[in-house]
C-alpha positions in Angstrom: 11.2 102.6 153.9 8.7 104.5 155.9 8.7 101.7 158.5 12.0 103.1 159.9 10.1 106.0 161.4 7.4 105.4 164.1 4.7 107.6 162.6 1.8 108.5 164.8 -1.5 109.1 162.6 -3.8 108.8 165.6 -4.8 112.4 165.6 -8.5 113.0 166.8 -8.5 116.9 166.9 -11.8 118.5 165.5 -11.7 121.5 163.2 -12.6 124.6 164.9 -12.4 123.3 168.5 -9.8 125.1 170.7 -7.7 122.5 172.6 -5.0 123.1 175.1 -2.0 121.0 174.1 0.6 122.3 176.6 0.3 124.8 179.6 -0.5 128.1 178.0 -0.6 126.8 174.5 -4.1 126.2 172.7 -4.4 124.5 169.3 -7.1 125.3 166.7 -7.3 122.9 163.7 -8.2 124.3 160.4 -10.6 122.6 158.0 -8.3 121.9 155.2 -7.5 118.3 155.1 -5.5 116.8 152.2 -2.6 114.6 151.1 -0.1 117.2 152.1 -1.8 118.8 155.2 -3.1 115.6 156.7 -6.2 116.5 158.8 -5.4 120.3 158.3 -3.2 123.1 159.4 -2.7 123.7 163.1 -2.8 127.3 164.4 -1.4 127.9 167.9 -2.4 130.5 170.6 0.5 131.1 172.9 0.0 132.7 176.3 -2.7 133.1 178.9 -3.2 136.9 179.1 -1.9 138.7 176.1 -1.5 136.0 173.4 0.6 135.4 170.1 -0.9 133.7 167.2 1.4 131.1 165.5 0.5 130.2 161.9 -2.8 131.8 160.9 -3.8 128.8 158.7 -5.7 128.8 155.4 -8.2 131.3 153.9 -11.2 130.0 155.7 -13.9 132.2 157.2 -14.8 129.3 159.6 -11.1 128.9 160.8 -10.7 132.7 161.3 -13.9 132.7 163.4 -12.7 129.8 165.4 -9.4 131.3 166.1 -10.8 134.7 167.1 -13.3 132.8 169.4 -10.4 131.1 171.1 -8.7 134.5 171.4 -11.7 135.6 173.3 -11.1 139.3 173.0 -7.5 139.1 174.6 -5.0 141.4 173.2 -2.7 139.8 170.5 0.8 141.0 170.5 2.1 139.2 167.5 1.2 137.0 164.6 4.1 134.6 163.9 4.8 132.8 160.8 6.9 129.5 160.6 7.0 129.9 156.8 4.9 131.3 154.0 3.0 128.5 152.4 -0.6 129.5 151.7 -2.0 126.7 154.1 -0.3 128.6 156.8 -0.8 132.2 155.7 -4.3 132.3 154.0 -5.9 133.6 157.2 -3.4 136.1 157.9 -4.9 139.3 156.4 -8.2 138.7 158.2 -6.5 137.9 161.6 -4.3 140.9 161.3 -7.3 143.2 160.4 -9.2 141.8 163.4 -6.3 142.0 166.0 -4.1 144.9 164.7 -1.0 142.6 165.6 2.2 142.8 163.6 3.4 140.0 161.5 6.6 138.3 162.5 8.7 136.1 160.1 12.3 135.2 158.9 11.4 137.1 155.7 9.2 137.2 152.6 8.7 133.9 150.6 11.7 133.3 148.2 13.2 130.3 146.6 16.2 128.4 148.0 18.1 129.1 144.7 17.6 131.0 141.5 15.6 129.2 138.8 17.6 127.4 136.2 17.2 128.8 132.6 13.9 127.7 131.2 12.8 126.2 134.5 9.3 126.7 135.9 8.7 126.8 139.6 5.9 124.2 139.9 5.4 125.4 143.6 4.5 128.8 142.7 0.8 128.5 143.7 1.9 127.0 147.2 4.1 130.0 148.0 2.5 133.3 149.4 4.6 136.1 147.9 2.0 138.7 149.1 3.1 138.3 152.7 5.1 141.4 153.9 6.3 140.9 157.5 6.1 143.8 159.8 8.9 142.6 161.9 11.9 140.4 160.7 13.2 137.9 163.1 16.7 136.3 163.0 18.1 133.0 164.2 18.5 133.3 168.1 16.4 136.4 168.5 14.0 136.4 171.4 10.5 137.6 171.2 8.8 138.6 174.5 5.2 138.6 175.4 3.0 138.7 178.5 4.9 136.3 180.8 6.3 134.3 177.9 9.2 134.3 175.4 10.0 132.6 172.3 13.4 132.2 170.6 13.6 132.0 166.9 15.5 128.8 165.6 16.2 129.0 161.7 15.4 125.7 160.2 15.7 126.2 156.3 15.0 123.4 154.1 11.2 122.9 153.6 11.3 126.5 152.6 14.2 129.0 152.6 12.4 131.2 155.2 11.4 128.4 157.5 11.7 129.3 161.2 10.9 127.1 164.2 10.2 128.9 167.6 11.3 127.6 171.0 9.0 128.3 173.9 11.6 129.3 176.5 11.6 127.3 179.6 8.7 125.0 178.5 10.7 122.1 176.8 8.8 122.6 173.6 9.4 123.8 170.1 6.9 124.9 167.5 8.5 123.2 164.4 6.0 124.1 161.6 6.5 121.8 158.7 10.0 120.9 159.5 9.2 117.7 161.5 5.7 116.0 161.7 4.6 113.0 163.5 2.4 111.6 160.8 4.8 111.8 157.8 8.0 113.1 156.5 8.4 116.7 155.4 8.3 117.6 151.7 11.4 119.1 150.5 10.9 120.4 147.0 13.3 122.6 144.8 13.4 125.4 144.1 11.5 126.5 147.3 13.3 124.0 149.5 16.8 122.5 149.5 17.8 119.1 150.8 21.4 120.2 152.1 19.8 123.0 154.1 17.1 120.7 155.3 19.6 117.9 156.6 21.7 120.6 158.2 18.5 122.0 160.1 17.5 118.6 161.2 21.0 117.9 162.8 20.7 121.3 164.5 17.3 120.7 165.8 18.2 117.1 167.1 21.0 118.6 169.2 18.6 120.7 171.2 17.3 119.4 174.5 13.4 120.1 174.1 11.5 116.8 173.8 8.1 118.1 172.6 7.5 119.4 169.2 4.2 121.0 168.1 4.0 120.9 164.3 2.1 122.5 161.6 0.0 119.4 160.7 -0.9 116.5 162.9 -0.3 115.7 166.6 2.7 116.4 168.8 6.1 114.9 168.3 7.3 113.4 171.5 10.9 112.4 172.3 11.8 115.1 169.6 15.7 114.3 169.4 15.1 110.6 169.0 12.5 111.3 166.4 14.8 113.5 164.5 17.4 111.0 164.5 15.0 108.6 162.8 14.2 111.3 160.2 17.9 111.7 159.5 18.4 108.1 159.1 15.3 107.8 156.7 16.8 110.6 154.5 20.2 109.1 154.6 18.6 105.7 153.5 16.8 107.5 150.8 20.0 108.9 149.5 21.5 105.5 149.6 18.7 104.0 147.6 19.1 106.7 144.9 22.9 106.0 144.6 22.0 102.3 144.3 19.5 102.8 141.7 22.0 104.9 139.6 24.6 102.1 140.0 22.4 100.2 137.6 22.8 102.9 135.0 21.9 106.4 134.3 18.3 107.2 134.8 15.7 110.1 135.0 13.8 111.0 137.9 10.5 109.2 137.1 12.4 105.9 136.8 14.2 106.6 139.9 11.0 107.2 141.8 9.5 104.0 140.5 12.5 102.1 141.8 12.9 103.5 145.4 9.3 104.5 146.3 7.4 101.1 146.5 3.6 101.4 147.1 3.7 105.1 146.8 0.2 106.8 146.8 -0.2 107.9 143.1 -1.4 111.5 144.5 2.2 111.8 145.9 4.3 110.8 142.7 5.0 114.5 141.8 6.0 115.3 145.4 8.3 112.1 145.4 9.8 113.5 142.2 10.6 116.7 143.6 12.0 115.2 146.8 14.3 113.0 144.6 15.4 116.2 142.8 16.2 117.7 146.2 18.4 114.7 147.0 20.0 114.8 143.6 20.7 118.4 143.7 22.6 117.7 147.0 24.5 114.8 145.6 25.5 116.7 142.4 26.7 119.5 144.6 28.8 117.1 146.7 30.3 115.4 143.6 28.6 111.9 144.0 26.3 112.2 141.0 26.5 114.0 137.6 24.1 115.3 135.1 24.2 117.3 131.9 23.8 120.9 132.9 22.0 122.0 136.2 20.0 119.4 138.0 16.3 119.5 136.8 13.2 117.3 136.8 13.8 116.3 133.3 17.6 115.5 133.7 19.3 112.2 133.4 21.6 111.4 136.3 24.4 109.0 136.7 27.1 108.0 139.3 30.3 110.0 139.0 33.0 107.8 138.3 
């Protein structure tokens, strides 16, 4: 099913090397490659005089040094967070201490829904609940800097507090982990919610900006068309789940084996959480039923 999205995994950025990727925008790649981070987390410096830092990156002394070297002693007006996963926030404390800049985010880390009775949040380690933003930014709110301005665009789904930022007048959006050129985004309950994610994709795809700068990997070009592919992919995944359940009631591990052909074994757990996210949405819409609230251990069937 991945063939329906024209992924671009040709990304030659070197960790620690500052690279201008758009006028007034510099990217510094962090040295934290992995199954979910691709070649690492992208930190962006926005502005030519006074700058903003977007997504500090992981807890890495080498990355902090590289970002500060790219700042080059210029004043930093704000440190922005697209969301509060640790691969984006680990360097926050060091960069805030070095620059004195206030931290701007939609809000602290939180789950998209309350935990069910007896449920354990398997994503606790990924979320940085220690982050306390100095400034909260709401959807549509504008943040001005030296000759630039950003407009916040709420994009919940990957996390409840996920926020994209439009660089006003530049035709580009910093999209965090909402959309990426190299892979689909992970949507995993209880931190994420598929219904929210799909709504956010539709909203993003209706905007005119063509260039997206993501939290991992290279730029997404022809953004609205790419988002349309993302939407069709998720809709096809939903259809595959419903088709699998048409054969009879099943648990999530069996559903994953039926619909994720050739899956990297390292991603089986993530695929299970993504399937749960789809099932939560399908249960809420009345198309699927299960005994009790949707959980990883639940058994699911088509509603008659």
